N, C-alpha and C positions, 0 to 999 in steps of 0.2 A: 650691595656687593654685585659685581658682575660675575655670575656663576654660569657654568655650562652644564646643562642637565643632559644626560645620555638620551638619545632618541632611540629607545629600544622597547621591546615588548616584555619588560620585566613584570613579575607579579606585583600586585598593589601594595604589598608589605615591604617592598624594596625601595630604599631611598638612596640617591647618589648624586654627586655633582663634582665638578672640577673647578677650582678657583682660577682666577686670571690675575694679571698684573694689578688691575684696579682694586682687587680684594686685598692686596698687600703681600708681603713676603712671608710665606709660611715657614721659612727656615728661621724666622725670628719669633721671639716670645710675643711681641706686639701683634704680629700677624695672626699667630695661633689664637691669641686671646679673642680676637674678633670673631672667630668661629664658634666660640662657646655659646653664644646666644642662639645659634641656629642648629646646634647638634644635641643629641640626647645624652651624650657623655663625652669625656675627653677621649680623643682618638688614641688608638694604640700605635704610637709613632715607632718607627723602626730606625735602626742604624744601618743604612743601605750600603752594601759593599759590592754591588754588581755581580751577585752570585745567584744561587738557585734555592736557597733555604726558604722554607715556608713555615710560619709559626701561627699558632692560634692568637687571635686578636684579644689581648687582655693587658691591662695596665700592670707594668712591672717597675720596680725601683730604678732599673736601668733599661734603656732601649736594647732589645735583642738585635744581634747582627743577623739580618735577614732582608730579603727583597720582596717578600710577599706575605700576606696574612689572610686568614679565613676566619669565619665565625658561623656558628649555628644558633647563637643566642641573640635575643632581641636587645636592641639598644647598644650593642658593642660595635664600635666604629673601626673598620679597617681603613688604613690610610697609607698612602705612599706619596713621596715628593718627587718632582721632576722639573727640569728646565732644558729640554731637548730629548732626554730619554722618554720612552713611551710608557705612560701609565695604562694599565689594562684592568678593567673592572669586570667581575664575573657574578652571575646570579643563577641559582637553581630555578628552573621553571616551576618547580613545586613550591617555591617560597621557603625552602628549608635552610638555605645557606647562601652566603655571599663571600666574595674574596676580592683582593686588590693586589696587583703585581707591578713592580717597577722593572721595566724591560729596556735597558740600554743594550747596545749591541752585544756586549759580553754575556749578560744574563740571558738575552734572547737566544743567542747561539748555543749556550750551555743547556738550555731547557727550562728556564724559570716558568714559562707559561704551562708547559706540560706538568711540572711539579705542582703548580697551583691547582690545576684541574684535578689532579690525583688527590690532593688534600681535601677537596670538596666532598669526596666519598659518594658521588652519584655517577650514573652513566654519563659519558660525555655528551650523548644526545640530549640530555636534559640541561646542559649548560649553555647559558647565553654569555657572550663576550662583547665588550665595547672597548674600542681602541681610542684612547684619549689623545690630547694634543702632544705632538712630538715634532722633531725636526723633519721637514718634508723631503721627498726624494730629489727635489730640484736643488737642495741646499746641503745635503749630507754627503760630503766627499770623504772617502776612506781610501786607505792603501790596499795593496794586493793581499796583505796578510789577513785582513778582515774578510775579504771575498773568499780566500782559500779556506778560512776556518768555517764559514757557513756552508760552502759546497762540500767540504769533507763530512759535515753532518748530514746534509741532504742535497744531492746534486740539483734538485729543482730550484734551489735558492739562486742559481745562476741567473734566472729570469728577473730577479729583483735588483740586479746591478746593471748600470749603464756606464760604459766607459766615457769618462769626462775629458781626460787628457792622458798622455802616456804614463802608465803605472798608477793611475788614480781612477776611482770609480764612484758613482753616485749610488747610494744605497737607499732602497725603499723599505724602511722598517715595517710599514703597514703590510706590505706584500708578504714579507717573510712571516710576520705574525699570523696572517691568514693561512699561509701554507702550513705552518706548524700546527695550528689549531684544527684545520681540516684533516690533517694526517692522523690525529688522535680521535676524530669523530665529532668535534665541535663544529656544527654546520651553521649555527646562527651567530654570525659575527658582524657587528655593525660598528659605526664610527669611522675614524680615519679622516683623511682629507684636510687636517689642520697642518700648519707649519709654524712652529714656535720661532724659528729663525726669521722667516719672512714677515710674520705678523707682529712687528715690534711694538705696536701700540697696545697689543692685547696680552702678549706673553713675554715672560723672561726667557732668555736664551743664553746658555753658557757659552756656546760657540760664538755667538755674535758679540757678547758683552764681557765674557769671562767673569760673570757675576756669580755670587754665592746665593742669590735670591732664588726662591723656588715657588712653584705652584703646588697645590695638593689635590689629590684625587681621593675621594672619600665615599664609602658605601656602608650601609647598615640595614638591619631588619627592624621594622616596627612591630 
């Protein structure tokens, strides 16, 4: 499998990776089956709805509607899927907990990252964050309603938009995520710099292909 491992200073009991196109479609049973040989347990998959709900990572008869999960238990795998939206992985520097969030523009704007950090129940200064593969700022064109929504939440978000053509803007999801995390006290933020739209050989991209295929971002404690 071609897997991306976060380049961060997480405690040694934290394991995490993001799959790529070569690893298969994680929205399919075939793709998810390939993960079972390298994971300690079946991931706690979510029914993602571009919201801010955060749940504890545990296996349930039906997937809960949520866009983030956390765990304090060993061997429980937090998981989110994405194909242009931004997966964000979190770890407590003390090794006591981890989390994963799915942050498309709606969830990011509404506060899914802040909700995930709150669910970890540790001071924000102890939280590490890693920004996984998402559509890059050179490819993510949005309308004025998206820009207005972000600026209404935080005027600093204006710096994450570059006018592309009349009435259209390029949005830097990574920049907004860093702003939001910094605002709540998360200072150690790494990752970013990927572009799922531009790196077609490595990533699925909904905007490029209108595909239902997805990558997965997974994290757990040993």
